[in-house]
KOLDOBA-430970 format. One line per field, with one value per atom (N, C-alpha, C): residue number from 1; x, z, y. Coordinates in pm, 1 decimal. Example, Ala and Ser with C-alpha at 12.3 -4.5 7.8 and 13.67 -1.06 7.14 Angstrom:
seq = c(1, 1, 1, 2, 2, 2)
east = c(1319.0, 1230.0, 1320.0, 1285.0, 1367.0, 1290.0)
up = c(780.0, 780.0, 780.0, 708.0, 714.0, 787.0)
north = c(-569.0, -450.0, -330.0, -225.0, -106.0, 3.0)
***
This chain:
seq = c(1, 1, 1, 2, 2, 2, 3, 3, 3, 4, 4, 4, 5, 5, 5, 6, 6, 6, 7, 7, 7, 8, 8, 8, 9, 9, 9, 10, 10, 10, 11, 11, 11, 12, 12, 12, 13, 13, 13, 14, 14, 14, 15, 15, 15, 16, 16, 16, 17, 17, 17, 18, 18, 18, 19, 19, 19, 20, 20, 20, 21, 21, 21, 22, 22, 22, 23, 23, 23, 24, 24, 24, 25, 25, 25, 26, 26, 26, 27, 27, 27, 28, 28, 28, 29, 29, 29, 30, 30, 30, 31, 31, 31, 32, 32, 32, 33, 33, 33, 34, 34, 34, 35, 35, 35, 36, 36, 36, 37, 37, 37, 38, 38, 38, 39, 39, 39, 40, 40, 40, 41, 41, 41, 42, 42, 42, 43, 43, 43, 44, 44, 44, 45, 45, 45, 46, 46, 46, 47, 47, 47, 48, 48, 48, 49, 49, 49, 50, 50, 50, 51, 51, 51, 52, 52, 52, 53, 53, 53, 54, 54, 54, 55, 55, 55, 56, 56, 56, 57, 57, 57, 58, 58, 58, 59, 59, 59, 60, 60, 60, 61, 61, 61, 62, 62, 62, 63, 63, 63, 64, 64, 64, 65, 65, 65, 66, 66, 66, 67, 67, 67, 68, 68, 68, 69, 69, 69, 70, 70, 70, 71, 71, 71, 72, 72, 72, 73, 73, 73, 74, 74, 74, 75, 75, 75, 76, 76, 76, 77, 77, 77, 78, 78, 78, 79, 79, 79, 80, 80, 80, 81, 81, 81, 82, 82, 82, 83, 83, 83, 84, 84, 84, 85, 85, 85, 86, 86, 86, 87, 87, 87, 88, 88, 88, 89, 89, 89, 90, 90, 90, 91, 91, 91, 92, 92, 92, 93, 93, 93, 94, 94, 94, 95, 95, 95, 96, 96, 96, 97, 97, 97, 98, 98, 98, 99, 99, 99, 100, 100, 100, 101, 101, 101, 102, 102, 102, 103, 103, 103, 104, 104, 104, 105, 105, 105, 106, 106, 106, 107, 107, 107, 108, 108, 108, 109, 109, 109, 110, 110, 110, 111, 111, 111, 112, 112, 112, 113, 113, 113, 114, 114, 114, 115, 115, 115, 116, 116, 116, 117, 117, 117, 118, 118, 118, 119, 119, 119, 120, 120, 120, 121, 121, 121, 122, 122, 122, 123, 123, 123, 124, 124, 124, 125, 125, 125, 126, 126, 126, 127, 127, 127, 128, 128, 128, 129, 129, 129, 130, 130, 130, 131, 131, 131, 132, 132, 132, 133, 133, 133, 134, 134, 134, 135, 135, 135, 136, 136, 136, 137, 137, 137, 138, 138, 138, 139, 139, 139, 140, 140, 140, 141, 141, 141, 142, 142, 142, 143, 143, 143, 144, 144, 144, 145, 145, 145, 146, 146, 146, 147, 147, 147, 148, 148, 148, 149, 149, 149, 150, 150, 150, 151, 151, 151, 152, 152, 152, 153, 153, 153, 154, 154, 154, 155, 155, 155, 156, 156, 156, 157, 157, 157, 158, 158, 158, 159, 159, 159, 160, 160, 160, 161, 161, 161, 162, 162, 162, 163, 163, 163, 164, 164, 164, 165, 165, 165, 166, 166, 166, 167, 167, 167, 168, 168, 168, 169, 169, 169, 170, 170, 170, 171, 171, 171, 172, 172, 172, 173, 173, 173, 174, 174, 174, 175, 175, 175, 176, 176, 176, 177, 177, 177, 178, 178, 178, 179, 179, 179, 180, 180, 180, 181, 181, 181, 182, 182, 182, 183, 183, 183, 184, 184, 184, 185, 185, 185, 186, 186, 186, 187, 187, 187, 188, 188, 188, 189, 189, 189, 190, 190, 190, 191, 191, 191)
east = c(84.0, 0.0, 88.3, 53.4, 124.1, 61.1, 146.7, 100.5, 194.1, 137.0, 217.4, 222.4, 343.6, 361.7, 387.4, 293.4, 299.2, 399.0, 528.5, 634.6, 754.3, 830.6, 961.8, 1071.1, 1030.9, 1124.3, 1182.6, 1310.4, 1378.0, 1384.5, 1401.5, 1407.3, 1275.6, 1163.9, 1032.7, 1012.7, 1050.9, 1035.1, 1112.2, 1236.1, 1318.7, 1256.9, 1204.1, 1138.1, 1020.8, 937.0, 817.4, 855.9, 957.7, 999.3, 1042.2, 1097.5, 1138.8, 1017.9, 904.8, 787.0, 686.5, 680.9, 573.6, 608.2, 506.6, 524.8, 587.8, 676.3, 743.2, 647.2, 525.7, 430.5, 373.8, 403.6, 357.4, 472.7, 447.0, 546.3, 525.1, 611.1, 598.0, 673.7, 604.7, 664.4, 652.0, 758.3, 753.9, 722.7, 702.4, 679.3, 801.3, 921.2, 1043.6, 1046.2, 1005.6, 1001.1, 909.7, 804.8, 704.5, 734.8, 844.0, 877.8, 785.6, 715.9, 626.2, 709.2, 758.3, 854.3, 794.6, 668.7, 610.2, 582.4, 589.7, 557.0, 406.1, 346.4, 202.9, 189.5, 115.2, 99.5, 14.0, 68.6, -2.0, -73.1, -196.5, -271.3, -374.6, -375.1, -471.7, -445.0, -550.0, -534.5, -493.6, -491.3, -444.6, -381.3, -327.6, -257.4, -349.8, -474.2, -569.9, -588.8, -614.1, -638.2, -516.8, -397.7, -277.9, -255.7, -274.9, -258.3, -359.3, -482.8, -586.1, -555.8, -506.0, -470.3, -365.4, -263.0, -154.8, -204.8, -280.5, -323.4, -419.4, -507.4, -603.3, -532.5, -433.9, -359.5, -289.6, -224.0, -147.4, -240.9, -344.6, -437.1, -504.7, -544.0, -607.9, -518.6, -389.0, -295.6, -267.7, -252.8, -206.4, -313.5, -420.3, -528.2, -476.1, -379.8, -325.0, -345.8, -374.8, -390.0, -271.7, -303.9, -203.5, -223.9, -112.1, -123.3, -25.4, -60.1, 23.8, 17.7, 123.8, 121.1, 149.3, 108.8, 153.0, 183.9, 294.6, 341.7, 368.3, 336.7, 365.0, 420.9, 510.5, 560.0, 475.0, 408.1, 319.1, 375.9, 411.0, 477.6, 381.0, 356.5, 258.8, 285.1, 408.8, 437.3, 439.0, 434.3, 424.3, 283.0, 186.5, 45.3, 23.7, 98.5, 81.9, 166.8, 241.2, 332.0, 454.7, 523.7, 500.7, 385.4, 340.4, 221.7, 225.5, 121.3, 107.0, 218.9, 289.2, 398.6, 536.7, 542.6, 669.6, 780.4, 751.1, 855.5, 908.9, 825.8, 867.4, 857.3, 883.1, 869.1, 962.4, 1083.7, 1181.0, 1189.0, 1097.8, 1098.8, 1063.8, 1035.0, 990.8, 1099.3, 1224.4, 1333.5, 1325.3, 1242.0, 1227.8, 1362.8, 1436.0, 1567.6, 1554.6, 1587.9, 1571.8, 1651.8, 1775.1, 1858.5, 1799.9, 1753.3, 1692.7, 1563.2, 1484.1, 1360.4, 1390.9, 1489.9, 1528.4, 1577.8, 1661.0, 1716.6, 1606.4, 1505.7, 1393.7, 1319.6, 1293.2, 1225.7, 1309.5, 1439.0, 1525.2, 1531.7, 1534.8, 1536.9, 1406.5, 1293.6, 1163.6, 1143.1, 1208.6, 1191.4, 1289.5, 1383.4, 1485.3, 1417.5, 1456.0, 1402.6, 1265.2, 1205.1, 1072.1, 1085.0, 1002.5, 1002.6, 915.3, 804.1, 717.5, 773.5, 832.9, 896.1, 818.4, 695.2, 613.6, 581.6, 588.3, 560.9, 511.0, 457.4, 418.2, 441.4, 476.8, 478.6, 348.1, 283.4, 157.9, 167.3, 134.1, 129.9, -11.3, -59.8, -186.7, -155.4, -203.2, -189.8, -327.0, -333.2, -455.3, -429.3, -523.9, -513.0, -633.2, -607.8, -715.6, -692.2, -786.6, -776.8, -907.8, -898.9, -1019.5, -1121.5, -1072.5, -1154.5, -1214.1, -1177.9, -1231.9, -1119.8, -1155.0, -1057.6, -1063.7, -945.2, -932.6, -824.5, -836.7, -736.5, -687.1, -556.1, -493.5, -403.7, -400.2, -320.7, -227.1, -108.6, -13.2, 41.3, 56.0, 104.6, 211.5, 316.1, 413.3, 438.0, 423.4, 446.0, 590.8, 636.4, 773.8, 802.6, 928.2, 968.4, 1077.9, 1090.8, 1193.7, 1319.7, 1431.0, 1559.0, 1612.9, 1708.6, 1765.4, 1868.3, 1927.5, 2027.3, 2007.9, 2043.8, 2034.5, 2133.6, 2087.0, 2173.5, 2147.2, 2254.7, 2242.6, 2253.8, 2288.8, 2315.0, 2222.3, 2135.1, 2043.5, 1915.0, 1828.0, 1697.4, 1707.1, 1604.3, 1597.9, 1500.5, 1488.8, 1394.1, 1427.4, 1328.0, 1341.7, 1393.6, 1429.7, 1470.2, 1577.0, 1678.3, 1782.3, 1735.2, 1619.3, 1573.8, 1448.4, 1404.9, 1284.0, 1320.1, 1282.2, 1303.5, 1166.6, 1138.3, 1007.7, 993.6, 869.2, 835.6, 886.2, 946.6, 991.4, 1130.2, 1198.2, 1332.1, 1427.4, 1555.3, 1657.2, 1740.6, 1686.3, 1754.6, 1665.9, 1729.1, 1651.3, 1621.5, 1526.1, 1500.0, 1627.3, 1711.8, 1833.0, 1943.1, 1925.9, 2021.9, 1979.7, 1858.0, 1804.2, 1837.0, 1850.9, 1862.3, 1723.7, 1719.5, 1594.3, 1486.9, 1525.5, 1426.8, 1360.4, 1439.8, 1384.1, 1291.9, 1339.2, 1256.7, 1125.7, 1134.0, 1013.7, 913.1, 963.0, 872.5, 789.5, 834.5, 761.1, 717.2, 762.6, 739.0, 595.3, 559.5, 429.0, 402.5, 501.4, 484.6, 472.3, 556.2, 548.9, 411.8, 354.0, 221.3, 112.4, 121.1, 22.7, 38.4, 163.4, 189.2, 141.5, 158.2, 110.5, -40.9, -114.9, -260.1, -288.9, -210.7, -224.0, -198.6, -89.9, -53.9, -160.4, -210.1, -317.1, -438.9, -471.6, -586.7, -562.8, -446.2, -416.8, -413.6, -356.4, -345.0, -480.2, -580.2, -716.4, -799.1, -745.3, -822.6, -757.8)
up = c(0.0, 0.0, 0.0, -82.0, -82.8, 19.9, 91.4, 193.1, 193.7, 185.5, 188.9, 332.0, 377.0, 501.6, 461.6, 490.5, 446.3, 530.1, 502.9, 574.2, 483.5, 512.2, 452.0, 553.3, 676.9, 786.8, 781.5, 745.2, 729.7, 862.3, 974.8, 1106.4, 1137.3, 1112.5, 1137.3, 1047.1, 919.7, 824.7, 871.8, 914.0, 961.2, 1084.0, 1176.6, 1295.2, 1255.1, 1164.0, 1122.1, 1045.5, 959.7, 882.1, 973.3, 1089.0, 1183.4, 1250.2, 1249.4, 1319.9, 1228.4, 1103.4, 1014.4, 950.6, 923.7, 867.7, 727.7, 695.2, 564.1, 444.7, 468.1, 357.7, 310.1, 384.5, 346.7, 278.0, 157.3, 86.9, 129.6, 219.7, 277.0, 191.1, 151.6, 68.7, 141.6, 133.5, 191.2, 80.6, 118.8, 20.3, -69.2, -13.0, -93.2, -200.8, -165.2, -262.1, -379.6, -352.1, -453.9, -528.6, -491.5, -555.3, -514.0, -402.3, -349.5, -255.3, -306.3, -229.7, -161.1, -191.8, -129.5, 18.7, 95.3, 237.7, 252.0, 332.5, 360.4, 484.0, 469.8, 582.2, 691.1, 810.2, 924.8, 995.8, 958.0, 1011.2, 1116.4, 1154.7, 1253.2, 1391.4, 1473.3, 1609.8, 1708.0, 1661.2, 1746.3, 1660.9, 1726.7, 1656.2, 1560.4, 1602.3, 1515.4, 1383.6, 1392.9, 1272.1, 1180.4, 1236.8, 1153.5, 1083.2, 1154.8, 1093.0, 979.7, 1000.9, 897.0, 775.5, 799.2, 688.1, 599.7, 662.9, 586.9, 509.2, 576.7, 510.6, 395.7, 413.9, 307.7, 186.3, 208.9, 98.4, 13.3, 78.5, 5.7, -60.2, 10.4, -47.9, -172.9, -168.3, -285.2, -407.5, -387.3, -499.9, -554.6, -468.6, -512.7, -512.6, -435.3, -427.3, -386.1, -295.0, -236.9, -86.2, -19.6, 126.0, 186.2, 275.3, 326.8, 476.2, 546.6, 684.5, 708.2, 804.6, 843.9, 995.6, 1053.3, 1198.0, 1233.7, 1351.2, 1410.5, 1555.4, 1602.1, 1735.9, 1809.7, 1937.8, 2019.6, 2154.1, 2204.3, 2340.5, 2424.3, 2525.1, 2609.4, 2751.1, 2796.4, 2926.0, 3022.8, 3135.7, 3233.4, 3274.9, 3315.9, 3369.9, 3261.7, 3134.3, 3024.0, 2964.5, 3046.0, 3004.1, 2875.5, 2862.6, 2745.9, 2626.7, 2636.8, 2527.1, 2529.6, 2418.4, 2287.4, 2208.7, 2246.7, 2185.8, 2034.4, 1973.5, 1827.8, 1758.2, 1832.4, 1774.9, 1801.8, 1844.9, 1886.3, 1782.8, 1656.0, 1552.5, 1525.3, 1546.1, 1514.6, 1637.2, 1753.9, 1879.3, 1885.8, 1835.3, 1839.1, 1706.3, 1613.2, 1484.2, 1369.3, 1255.9, 1139.8, 1077.8, 1120.0, 1064.6, 1112.7, 1213.8, 1271.7, 1319.2, 1392.1, 1442.1, 1577.3, 1580.0, 1701.4, 1819.2, 1793.9, 1903.9, 1961.4, 1874.6, 1921.0, 1997.5, 1949.4, 2019.2, 2159.4, 2168.4, 2298.1, 2391.7, 2337.9, 2420.0, 2473.3, 2390.3, 2435.1, 2550.3, 2536.5, 2644.5, 2771.7, 2760.4, 2879.6, 2946.1, 2866.2, 2921.0, 2995.8, 2935.2, 2999.3, 3124.0, 3126.8, 3238.1, 3352.9, 3333.3, 3436.4, 3570.3, 3672.8, 3806.6, 3830.9, 3730.2, 3745.8, 3824.0, 3925.5, 4000.5, 3931.7, 3874.6, 3801.8, 3661.7, 3635.5, 3506.7, 3427.1, 3471.8, 3404.2, 3261.2, 3172.0, 3030.8, 2967.5, 2848.9, 2772.5, 2626.4, 2554.7, 2409.1, 2363.0, 2267.4, 2213.7, 2061.4, 2002.0, 1856.0, 1814.5, 1711.7, 1649.4, 1505.7, 1467.0, 1329.1, 1264.2, 1149.5, 1067.7, 949.6, 923.8, 815.5, 723.1, 593.8, 496.2, 434.5, 459.7, 418.4, 351.1, 227.1, 149.3, 156.7, 137.1, 129.7, 263.8, 374.7, 505.3, 594.4, 684.0, 775.4, 913.2, 970.1, 1103.3, 1179.0, 1311.2, 1396.8, 1502.2, 1527.3, 1630.3, 1713.9, 1845.6, 1933.0, 2019.3, 2041.6, 2133.1, 2226.3, 2353.8, 2454.7, 2538.4, 2572.0, 2670.0, 2767.7, 2895.7, 3001.2, 3046.5, 3096.5, 3144.6, 3204.5, 3192.3, 3247.3, 3162.7, 3177.7, 3107.1, 3194.5, 3138.1, 3208.5, 3212.9, 3299.2, 3309.3, 3200.8, 3147.9, 3041.0, 2940.7, 2814.3, 2713.2, 2744.3, 2724.4, 2745.4, 2632.5, 2569.8, 2468.1, 2326.8, 2235.1, 2096.3, 1995.9, 2041.6, 1949.4, 1934.5, 1847.5, 1832.6, 1763.9, 1783.4, 1720.2, 1797.6, 1756.6, 1821.0, 1967.4, 2052.3, 2195.9, 2271.9, 2202.2, 2267.5, 2375.9, 2357.2, 2460.7, 2592.6, 2593.3, 2719.3, 2774.6, 2714.3, 2761.9, 2819.6, 2947.1, 3012.8, 3036.9, 2971.1, 2989.2, 3128.6, 3175.2, 3305.8, 3314.6, 3428.9, 3452.5, 3398.2, 3342.9, 3287.5, 3345.0, 3351.1, 3396.3, 3279.5, 3160.0, 3039.1, 2964.3, 2893.3, 2801.4, 2677.3, 2596.2, 2468.9, 2384.7, 2394.1, 2312.3, 2360.4, 2478.1, 2527.6, 2492.9, 2446.0, 2416.7, 2274.0, 2255.6, 2118.3, 2054.3, 1923.5, 1849.9, 1891.6, 1912.1, 1946.5, 2080.6, 2179.6, 2311.7, 2302.9, 2237.8, 2225.0, 2152.8, 2040.7, 1963.2, 2042.2, 2133.4, 2209.2, 2311.9, 2349.5, 2452.1, 2406.9, 2290.2, 2250.7, 2209.2, 2212.1, 2168.0, 2023.7, 1937.1, 1796.0, 1782.1, 1857.0, 1854.4, 1895.7, 1998.5, 2046.2, 1943.9, 1881.2, 1778.8, 1655.8, 1617.2, 1500.4, 1526.9, 1649.7, 1686.2, 1660.7, 1698.3, 1673.7, 1523.8, 1449.6, 1304.2, 1241.3, 1282.3, 1226.8, 1259.0, 1382.0, 1418.4, 1328.5, 1303.1, 1217.2, 1075.6, 1020.1, 881.7, 868.2, 965.6, 953.2, 967.4, 1018.7, 1028.2, 904.5, 811.5, 693.7, 564.4)
north = c(-118.1, 0.0, 124.1, 222.5, 349.9, 442.8, 514.5, 607.0, 726.8, 846.1, 967.9, 1020.5, 1052.8, 1125.6, 1269.9, 1358.4, 1497.7, 1576.1, 1551.5, 1621.7, 1642.0, 1746.9, 1767.4, 1732.3, 1705.1, 1684.1, 1543.2, 1533.4, 1403.7, 1328.5, 1401.8, 1335.9, 1265.0, 1333.7, 1272.9, 1151.3, 1164.9, 1054.5, 931.8, 950.9, 838.5, 773.1, 854.1, 798.0, 709.6, 760.0, 686.5, 560.2, 568.0, 450.8, 336.4, 368.2, 264.6, 198.4, 267.7, 217.9, 148.5, 189.6, 145.1, 10.4, -67.6, -201.4, -195.2, -288.9, -287.7, -302.9, -348.7, -365.0, -230.5, -124.3, 9.3, 82.6, 131.2, 212.5, 357.2, 403.9, 537.3, 638.4, 744.7, 849.3, 983.3, 1063.6, 1198.4, 1298.7, 1422.5, 1528.4, 1547.6, 1529.5, 1540.2, 1432.0, 1308.9, 1198.8, 1231.0, 1307.1, 1339.1, 1469.6, 1536.4, 1663.1, 1777.3, 1761.4, 1864.8, 1950.7, 2063.2, 2141.7, 2263.1, 2295.5, 2414.6, 2392.1, 2499.8, 2496.9, 2511.0, 2427.9, 2439.1, 2528.0, 2636.9, 2729.8, 2668.0, 2664.5, 2608.7, 2722.6, 2747.1, 2860.5, 2819.3, 2691.6, 2643.4, 2700.2, 2699.4, 2751.7, 2642.0, 2516.5, 2407.5, 2297.7, 2196.3, 2088.7, 2013.5, 1988.7, 1917.8, 1991.5, 2121.8, 2200.7, 2201.8, 2218.4, 2219.5, 2086.2, 1976.5, 1844.5, 1825.6, 1870.4, 1858.5, 1946.4, 2068.1, 2157.3, 2089.1, 2031.8, 1967.8, 1846.1, 1759.3, 1635.5, 1664.5, 1761.2, 1795.1, 1853.8, 1941.0, 2001.8, 1896.6, 1802.3, 1700.9, 1599.8, 1558.1, 1459.6, 1516.2, 1643.2, 1705.9, 1697.5, 1713.7, 1715.5, 1575.4, 1474.8, 1343.1, 1233.3, 1252.1, 1152.6, 1013.9, 1013.7, 890.4, 901.3, 789.0, 791.3, 867.6, 961.4, 1054.7, 1076.9, 1093.7, 1140.0, 1254.0, 1337.5, 1450.5, 1459.6, 1512.5, 1528.9, 1673.6, 1709.5, 1833.7, 1801.7, 1854.3, 1824.0, 1952.6, 1952.2, 2068.1, 2027.9, 2110.8, 2098.4, 2192.7, 2139.3, 2219.5, 2222.2, 2341.7, 2358.6, 2426.4, 2360.9, 2410.8, 2555.3, 2584.3, 2718.1, 2826.4, 2785.9, 2882.2, 2881.0, 2837.8, 2833.4, 2753.2, 2643.1, 2556.6, 2594.6, 2703.6, 2740.9, 2649.8, 2636.2, 2694.3, 2630.7, 2511.0, 2450.5, 2447.4, 2502.9, 2499.5, 2577.5, 2662.1, 2742.2, 2681.6, 2557.1, 2495.7, 2507.0, 2479.7, 2480.4, 2620.3, 2721.8, 2858.9, 2950.6, 2893.9, 2967.8, 3089.0, 3071.8, 3182.0, 3256.5, 3226.2, 3295.0, 3201.9, 3260.3, 3183.7, 3095.8, 3112.8, 3031.5, 2886.4, 2860.3, 2726.0, 2671.4, 2754.3, 2718.0, 2647.3, 2518.0, 2436.7, 2490.1, 2531.3, 2582.5, 2710.9, 2799.1, 2924.8, 2897.0, 2801.5, 2763.9, 2711.9, 2621.8, 2566.0, 2675.1, 2764.3, 2872.0, 2963.0, 2991.8, 3075.8, 3007.9, 2878.3, 2804.6, 2808.6, 2780.2, 2778.3, 2915.8, 3020.7, 3157.3, 3186.3, 3152.6, 3176.7, 3089.7, 2974.1, 2880.1, 2905.2, 2996.6, 3022.6, 3051.7, 2974.6, 2995.1, 2933.2, 2874.2, 2811.4, 2680.5, 2663.7, 2538.6, 2434.0, 2478.6, 2385.5, 2368.0, 2251.3, 2225.2, 2119.4, 2090.5, 1989.3, 2031.8, 1933.3, 1958.9, 1829.5, 1844.6, 1725.3, 1753.7, 1649.4, 1653.8, 1591.2, 1655.1, 1602.4, 1602.5, 1489.2, 1475.7, 1440.5, 1507.8, 1473.2, 1431.7, 1315.5, 1268.7, 1273.3, 1339.8, 1340.5, 1247.2, 1160.9, 1063.3, 1077.1, 1081.8, 1064.7, 928.0, 838.8, 698.5, 661.3, 619.6, 588.0, 701.5, 823.3, 945.5, 989.6, 925.1, 964.7, 1018.4, 1111.8, 1171.8, 1106.0, 1083.6, 1025.3, 1101.5, 1108.6, 1172.9, 1074.3, 1077.6, 994.2, 1084.9, 1061.1, 1147.2, 1064.5, 1117.9, 1056.7, 1163.4, 1128.6, 1224.2, 1155.2, 1229.8, 1182.2, 1297.7, 1266.7, 1365.5, 1361.5, 1473.9, 1479.8, 1614.8, 1656.3, 1785.7, 1848.5, 1979.0, 2055.1, 2057.6, 2014.9, 2018.0, 2161.5, 2184.5, 2319.6, 2347.0, 2240.9, 2254.1, 2141.5, 2166.0, 2059.6, 1946.9, 1822.8, 1706.5, 1607.2, 1559.4, 1455.2, 1508.0, 1417.8, 1457.8, 1390.8, 1302.1, 1233.9, 1315.2, 1268.6, 1332.4, 1466.9, 1547.2, 1678.5, 1766.0, 1891.6, 1982.1, 2004.4, 1986.1, 2010.3, 1887.5, 1781.0, 1656.1, 1673.1, 1758.5, 1770.5, 1832.2, 1899.6, 1961.2, 1894.2, 1783.8, 1715.8, 1579.6, 1559.8, 1430.8, 1366.9, 1253.0, 1189.2, 1128.0, 1125.7, 1068.5, 924.7, 892.5, 755.9, 725.4, 825.7, 806.2, 910.5, 875.7, 969.9, 1019.9, 1011.2, 1055.3, 1153.9, 1246.9, 1330.8, 1247.4, 1293.0, 1225.9, 1219.2, 1322.7, 1329.4, 1234.8, 1174.6, 1076.3, 934.4, 917.7, 784.6, 742.5, 611.0, 563.0, 569.9, 564.6, 583.8, 483.0, 357.4, 253.8, 283.0, 324.4, 355.5, 475.5, 581.3, 701.4, 669.9, 599.1, 568.1, 484.9, 401.7, 314.7, 391.4, 512.0, 588.1, 726.2, 769.7, 909.0, 935.5, 1062.6, 1110.7, 1069.0, 1089.2, 1053.6, 902.1, 829.5, 683.4, 632.5, 693.4, 651.4, 683.2, 800.1, 836.3, 746.9, 720.1, 634.8, 492.3, 445.7, 311.9, 300.6, 404.5, 405.2, 408.9, 487.4, 494.0, 356.4, 291.0, 160.5, 56.2, 57.5, -37.0, -16.0, 109.2, 140.5, 87.8, 120.9, 81.0, -70.7, -140.1, -286.1, -356.1, -285.7, -344.0, -312.7, -235.5, -194.5, -239.7)
***
């Protein structure tokens, strides 16, 4: 079965490829030569995921899924949330985003946070949503060299490592995206 993952993000694609069954031919937007940026104008993760999946499905008419992920920090009233990728500016600079969070969190005792991923799927002309959440906390300094985005400053509940200190298999088994993808895969394998 052919399935489009509506992303240009190579890191996300690699994570998903490790999780998805080999019987699915997974294609990214780069594979399809779709180079335009889809404007994420939604007010929440659900809306952004739906905007992306609808745009790509309209163009290719192939089963498609898209995700939107946000880091939600309690003491920042849920920010950066839907703005996680461009928190420090439209350049989507991960280091600048992390630095902004660490600066805003300086001296905060409540460091609780969660990563939340919403996957929107258009499958046989119907729309479906899947969500994955992982709770944890924001570290005071970045630790680790693996992963991407906010991984070096996020420590998931029940672990003494940041996401960036974990190998891909461990992270995928507990991550927000891994949990949402697991629901997606279960759905696809039943259809």
